[in-house]
C-alpha distance (Angstrom), angle and dihedral (degrees) to the residues before:
residue distance angle dihedral
M1 . . .
S2 3.79 . .
I3 3.80 117.4 .
I4 3.80 90.4 -117.5
K5 3.79 92.0 54.1
F6 3.80 93.6 47.5
D7 3.76 91.1 43.6
R8 3.79 91.8 52.4
E9 3.79 93.5 48.2
H10 3.82 100.4 41.3
I11 3.81 114.7 14.7
W12 3.82 121.7 83.5
H13 3.80 110.2 -150.6
P14 3.81 124.6 -158.5
Y15 3.83 116.3 -75.8
T16 3.78 96.3 -5.0
S17 3.77 140.6 102.2
A18 3.81 120.6 -87.4
T19 3.80 92.6 -147.7
N20 3.76 101.2 36.7
P21 3.79 104.1 23.7
L22 3.77 128.1 176.6
P23 3.84 113.8 -101.7
V24 3.79 115.5 -89.4
F25 3.77 128.2 -154.6
P26 3.83 118.1 -132.2
V27 3.75 114.1 -125.8
K28 3.84 123.5 -147.4
R29 3.80 99.2 -174.9
T30 3.80 144.8 -31.1
E31 3.78 128.6 -128.6
G32 3.82 131.4 171.5
V33 3.78 106.5 -33.8
K34 3.81 93.7 -24.8
I35 3.77 132.2 101.9
I36 3.83 108.6 -158.0
L37 3.80 114.0 -154.8
E38 3.80 125.5 -146.8
D39 3.81 91.1 -101.7
G40 3.85 92.2 54.1
T41 3.78 96.7 -100.6
E42 3.78 111.3 147.3
L43 3.79 119.0 -147.3
I44 3.78 126.8 -166.5
D45 3.82 103.0 -132.6
G46 3.81 110.2 -129.2
M47 3.81 93.4 173.1
A48 3.89 99.6 57.4
S49 3.77 85.5 -136.1
W50 3.79 93.9 -57.9
W51 3.73 93.6 -30.8
C52 3.82 100.6 -54.9
A53 3.81 110.4 90.2
I54 3.78 94.4 83.6
H55 3.79 94.4 156.2
G56 3.80 93.2 43.6
Y57 3.78 125.7 -113.1
N58 3.79 129.7 -42.0
H59 3.77 94.3 3.7
P60 3.82 108.1 -173.0
V61 3.83 95.1 -133.1
L62 3.80 91.7 53.7
R63 3.78 92.9 42.7
E64 3.77 91.7 51.3
A65 3.81 92.2 48.8
L66 3.79 89.8 52.6
I67 3.81 93.7 48.9
A68 3.77 94.4 45.4
Q69 3.79 92.3 51.0
A70 3.82 92.4 44.7
E71 3.79 88.8 58.6
T72 3.82 92.9 60.3
M73 3.81 110.2 24.0
P74 3.82 124.4 -6.4
H75 3.78 91.8 176.3
V76 3.75 145.0 -9.9
M77 3.80 129.8 171.5
F78 3.77 114.3 -94.4
G79 3.80 95.5 -146.2
G80 3.81 106.0 105.0
L81 3.81 93.1 -10.4
T82 3.83 135.9 82.0
H83 3.80 136.4 -177.3
D84 3.79 142.3 -164.6
P85 3.79 99.4 -99.2
A86 3.85 92.1 54.9
V87 3.80 94.0 45.1
E88 3.78 92.5 46.6
L89 3.82 90.8 49.1
A90 3.82 92.7 49.6
R91 3.80 89.2 49.2
K92 3.78 91.1 51.7
L93 3.80 93.1 48.2
V94 3.77 92.7 49.8
E95 3.81 90.3 49.5
I96 3.80 96.5 51.3
S97 3.80 99.9 37.1
P98 3.83 126.2 78.2
E99 3.81 109.5 -65.8
P100 3.88 98.8 -111.0
L101 3.82 90.9 60.8
Q102 3.74 103.0 91.2
H103 3.82 106.4 146.7
V104 3.76 125.2 71.1
F105 3.82 127.7 -160.8
L106 3.78 112.2 -170.4
A107 3.82 117.7 -144.5
D108 3.78 135.0 172.9
S109 3.79 104.0 -120.7
G110 3.79 140.4 16.6
S111 3.76 94.0 -108.4
V112 3.81 90.8 54.4
S113 3.78 91.1 49.2
V114 3.84 88.2 56.6
E115 3.77 91.5 47.3
V116 3.81 87.6 51.0
A117 3.82 91.6 50.3
I118 3.84 91.6 51.1
K119 3.75 91.5 49.0
M120 3.81 91.6 47.3
A121 3.81 90.8 53.9
I122 3.79 94.3 48.2
Q123 3.78 94.5 43.6
F124 3.82 91.2 48.7
W125 3.79 92.2 60.8
Y126 3.79 91.3 41.8
A127 3.78 88.4 56.0
M128 3.83 90.1 47.0
G129 3.79 89.7 58.4
Q130 3.82 93.5 -106.3
P131 3.81 104.2 108.0
E132 3.74 90.8 157.6
K133 3.81 88.4 73.3
N134 3.83 93.0 82.5
R135 3.79 105.7 119.6
L136 3.80 130.7 89.5
M137 3.72 134.6 -137.0
T138 3.77 124.9 -152.7
I139 3.83 141.9 156.2
R140 3.76 127.1 -97.4
N141 3.80 120.9 -102.8
G142 3.80 89.9 40.0
Y143 3.80 128.0 135.6
H144 3.75 124.9 -164.3
G145 3.81 106.8 162.6
D146 3.76 143.4 -67.0
T147 3.87 104.7 -88.5
I148 3.84 118.9 99.9
G149 3.77 99.5 -95.8
C150 3.80 91.8 43.3
M151 3.82 92.9 48.1
S152 3.82 89.9 53.9
V153 3.84 90.7 65.8
C154 3.81 96.4 39.3
D155 3.85 116.1 100.6
P156 3.82 105.0 -73.5
V157 3.78 94.9 -152.0
N158 3.81 108.6 29.1
G159 3.80 94.5 31.5
M160 3.81 130.2 89.6
H161 3.80 96.5 -108.8
S162 3.81 106.4 65.7
M163 3.86 91.5 118.2
F164 3.86 89.5 64.5
I165 3.77 97.2 52.4
S166 3.83 92.9 107.4
V167 3.83 92.5 62.0
L168 3.82 99.0 37.7
P169 3.76 126.2 94.7
E170 3.82 110.4 -101.3
H171 3.76 113.1 -116.2
I172 3.82 135.8 173.8
F173 3.79 120.6 -92.9
A174 3.79 123.7 -162.5
E175 3.76 120.9 -162.9
A176 3.82 115.3 -85.0
P177 3.81 114.2 -97.2
Q178 3.81 111.0 -90.6
C179 3.76 95.9 -170.2
G180 3.77 108.8 97.2
F181 3.80 125.7 -134.7
E182 3.80 95.6 -93.7
A183 3.82 93.2 43.3
G184 3.75 130.1 84.9
C185 3.81 122.9 -121.7
T186 3.79 118.3 -110.0
D187 3.78 127.6 -162.6
D188 3.77 88.5 -102.6
D189 3.87 91.1 53.6
F190 3.79 89.2 54.3
A191 3.83 99.5 37.4
D192 3.75 98.1 99.3
F193 3.82 94.8 48.1
K194 3.83 90.8 45.1
A195 3.75 93.2 50.8
K196 3.81 94.6 47.6
I197 3.79 96.8 47.5
E198 3.77 90.3 47.9
A199 3.80 93.1 49.9
N200 3.87 95.1 45.4
A201 3.77 106.2 30.1
H202 3.81 92.5 108.7
E203 3.82 89.5 67.0
L204 3.81 101.9 30.6
A205 3.75 120.0 108.2
A206 3.79 95.0 -179.9
V207 3.75 148.6 -17.8
I208 3.81 110.4 -124.2
L209 3.82 122.6 -166.1
E210 3.82 144.3 145.6
P211 3.85 104.7 -105.2
I212 3.79 114.2 -121.2
V213 3.84 97.2 -30.2
Q214 3.84 120.3 64.5
G215 3.78 101.5 -160.0
A216 3.78 124.4 -172.2
G217 3.77 91.0 10.0
G218 3.79 91.7 70.8
M219 3.81 112.0 -46.0
R220 3.81 90.0 -106.0
F221 3.80 124.7 165.5
Y222 3.80 118.0 -150.9
S223 3.80 136.8 -172.0
P224 3.83 119.6 -78.5
E225 3.83 85.5 -139.9
Y226 3.78 88.8 64.9
L227 3.82 90.8 55.6
K228 3.77 90.5 47.0
R229 3.82 88.5 55.4
V230 3.84 90.4 49.2
R231 3.84 89.7 54.5
A232 3.78 91.0 50.0
A233 3.81 93.7 47.5
C234 3.84 91.9 49.2
D235 3.85 89.2 52.3
E236 3.83 91.9 46.3
H237 3.81 93.0 50.5
N238 3.76 100.0 37.2
V239 3.78 96.9 -112.9
L240 3.77 126.8 138.9
L241 3.77 121.0 -119.9
I242 3.86 121.6 -138.1
C243 3.78 117.5 -167.4
D244 3.80 114.7 -160.5
E245 3.81 101.6 -150.6
I246 3.78 94.6 164.1
A247 3.80 92.8 117.6
T248 3.80 98.2 28.9
G249 3.78 102.2 41.7
F250 3.80 125.2 106.1
G251 3.76 96.0 35.8
R252 3.77 104.9 -54.3
A253 3.85 96.5 130.1
G254 3.85 93.0 38.8
T255 3.79 101.9 -88.5
M256 3.85 126.4 70.0
F257 3.83 87.4 -103.7
A258 3.81 123.2 11.6
S259 3.81 93.1 -131.4
E260 3.83 87.0 68.3
M261 3.81 87.7 72.4
A262 3.78 88.5 68.9
G263 3.81 94.1 42.5
I264 3.78 91.0 -121.8
S265 3.78 136.8 125.4
P266 3.82 123.5 -147.5
D267 3.80 125.0 -138.9
I268 3.82 88.9 -127.9
M269 3.79 128.6 21.0
C270 3.80 131.5 -170.7
V271 3.79 123.2 -151.9
G272 3.80 132.9 177.3
K273 3.80 140.5 116.8
A274 3.88 100.8 68.3
I275 3.82 93.5 32.7
T276 3.80 90.7 100.0
G277 3.75 97.9 26.9
G278 3.84 89.5 -107.9
T279 3.75 94.2 -63.4
M280 3.83 102.9 107.6
T281 3.80 134.5 13.3
L282 3.78 111.7 -102.3
A283 3.80 140.7 134.8
A284 3.80 138.1 170.9
T285 3.78 140.3 -152.1
L286 3.76 116.4 -147.3
A287 3.78 123.6 -162.0
T288 3.78 138.4 -175.7
G289 3.79 123.7 -109.7
K290 3.77 87.7 -107.1
V291 3.81 92.2 60.8
A292 3.81 95.5 40.7
Q293 3.79 94.6 45.9
G294 3.84 91.2 45.1
I295 3.78 93.6 52.9
S296 3.80 91.4 45.1
A297 3.82 94.8 46.5
K298 3.83 113.6 128.0
G299 3.80 92.7 10.7
G300 3.77 95.3 -54.6
V301 3.79 118.9 162.7
F302 3.83 128.0 -154.5
M303 3.79 108.9 -111.1
H304 3.77 104.6 -134.3
G305 3.79 136.1 86.7
P306 3.80 123.9 160.5
T307 3.84 116.0 -153.2
F308 3.76 92.3 -124.2
M309 3.78 95.7 40.7
G310 3.82 111.1 143.9
N311 3.82 92.2 8.9
P312 3.84 103.7 -169.7
L313 3.82 94.4 -140.4
A314 3.77 92.7 53.7
C315 3.79 93.4 43.0
A316 3.78 92.4 50.2
V317 3.80 91.9 51.6
A318 3.80 91.4 44.9
N319 3.82 89.8 54.6
A320 3.77 90.9 51.0
S321 3.81 92.0 46.2
I322 3.82 94.3 49.8
D323 3.85 90.0 48.1
L324 3.80 90.3 51.0
L325 3.83 90.3 51.5
L326 3.80 95.4 46.6
K327 3.80 93.0 47.3
S328 3.81 92.4 51.6
N329 3.84 129.6 77.9
W330 3.78 86.9 -109.4
K331 3.82 97.0 154.4
E332 3.77 92.9 52.4
R333 3.79 92.0 43.6
I334 3.76 93.4 51.2
A335 3.79 91.3 48.8
E336 3.80 88.0 52.7
I337 3.81 91.0 49.3
T338 3.84 88.7 51.0
E339 3.78 91.1 54.9
L340 3.76 93.7 47.3
L341 3.78 92.3 46.7
C342 3.76 92.4 51.1
S343 3.78 95.0 48.0
G344 3.78 94.2 40.2
L345 3.80 95.5 49.8
A346 3.81 96.7 38.3
P347 3.88 93.1 92.5
C348 3.80 88.6 63.2
S349 3.81 89.8 69.5
R350 3.78 89.7 68.9
S351 3.81 91.9 62.3
G352 3.83 116.5 99.4
V353 3.76 91.1 -136.8
V354 3.82 94.2 59.9
E355 3.77 122.8 92.6
D356 3.82 99.3 -177.1
V357 3.79 144.3 -11.9
R358 3.79 118.1 -153.2
C359 3.81 138.4 165.4
L360 3.78 136.1 -169.3
G361 3.81 126.5 170.5
A362 3.83 108.3 -37.5
I363 3.81 91.8 -19.2
G364 3.79 124.0 103.4
V365 3.86 123.3 -178.2
V366 3.75 133.4 -172.3
E367 3.81 108.9 -172.4
L368 3.82 113.5 -159.8
K369 3.79 125.7 -155.7
K370 3.83 92.3 -119.0
P371 3.81 136.8 21.6
V372 3.75 119.8 -80.8
D373 3.75 126.0 -121.7
M374 3.77 98.6 -111.9
E375 3.82 99.5 -155.8
S376 3.86 95.6 50.1
I377 3.80 96.3 40.3
Q378 3.86 92.2 48.6
R379 3.80 90.9 54.0
E380 3.80 90.5 50.3
F381 3.72 92.0 54.0
V382 3.83 92.2 46.8
K383 3.84 89.9 50.5
R384 3.83 87.2 56.9
G385 3.83 92.8 50.3
V386 3.79 98.5 -109.4
W387 3.83 134.7 110.5
V388 3.76 113.0 -136.8
R389 3.80 121.5 155.8
P390 3.84 111.3 -161.7
F391 3.78 124.8 -169.3
G392 3.77 127.8 -159.8
K393 3.78 109.1 -32.5
L394 3.82 93.3 -20.2
V395 3.74 128.7 103.9
Y396 3.76 104.9 179.9
V397 3.79 143.2 156.7
M398 3.80 134.5 -151.0
P399 3.83 101.1 177.1
P400 3.77 128.3 -169.6
Y401 3.82 111.2 -87.1
V402 3.85 89.0 -122.9
I403 3.78 94.7 61.3
S404 3.78 110.9 125.9
N405 3.79 122.9 -120.3
L406 3.79 91.2 -111.4
E407 3.82 92.0 49.6
L408 3.79 89.8 49.5
E409 3.82 90.3 50.2
A410 3.76 90.1 51.7
L411 3.77 90.2 50.2
T412 3.80 95.8 50.6
S413 3.78 91.6 42.7
A414 3.81 90.5 54.6
I415 3.78 90.4 49.4
C416 3.83 91.7 51.8
E417 3.82 90.5 48.6
V418 3.77 95.2 48.3
V419 3.80 93.9 43.8
S420 3.81 88.9 52.7
L421 3.86 87.9 59.7
Q422 3.80 93.9 57.4
R423 3.77 119.6 106.5
């Protein structure tokens, strides 16, 4: 039986039907920024493997770190034990993150790191003798993952999880920011958030949001001034702030972490995706001393412990990936990518089917007026030698930082061509 036939009959791919799945393309290998299919077709990857392969594929430094660690200790439980790769990674994360974030909880996926953050916030207030502060507030058009706690703070209307509303905890949703990235944030822009945090602060454990860039909820960019106001409101009303930097961390939006654009620091921060350069699954939740000490008051322990927490293979690769990033001219490169994405995608704005074209950091978005047909648009991209995975009305790219200018031009040209075919 061919792999395609077996795949179609037995494997359930993400966000697709088990009985009538979208077509898949069999991959033989990956190298640099290329996905090489079984038939020899080479595709320039515009998605960085769902936003994580910032150094491209099969990078020799990451591969060597993985092999070296596998020879000594592929895995060991993290309960009651520790090891150099985990300690080194925690040290690096503390050094590059905002100064108040001093405590690192290692998890095995982005969704788990968000679940950990939510539990940290609730347990903090429980330890503080305020168990009634057990709800969350967020902004609409957000996305934080597919597990139960994460789903409860994803957009309940525009998100993918509306069918689960009856079993999800009920949280508070403010209107999505309407002030764009280049705009300021007026009192009117912030009125809904302000009113809701004032009315609900007595029962709020935390505000959780994606700083500056709302990812899978719509690829929206909002004003840093809005985030600055959120931080001030949380401080004023005694509510913790959780920043979900899983998509934006490690330079994607142009700064190491997107919250830096607003000059703020969260109480809890989630990172993942690019942390290992797309080589291993790993994530982390960072917390301030205030949060860690509060939870641990009177002998309290944080009630979470993934089996593969602190996996040495993943930690070793993460250390190598972060070192690669820090040793590169990543800020200059991402600024160059921004410029090329803006100029390369600009022709799309002349199409009558396009609602908006926007870029920030190494993120380029073409928003159409109506949803695409995934099967047909995917084939058009593959025919042009690029891998772009749209969703809904959004055709977007988050390429590896190591993509060449010529490869990036080929990517944006293919997008403009395929968009022009939409009706």
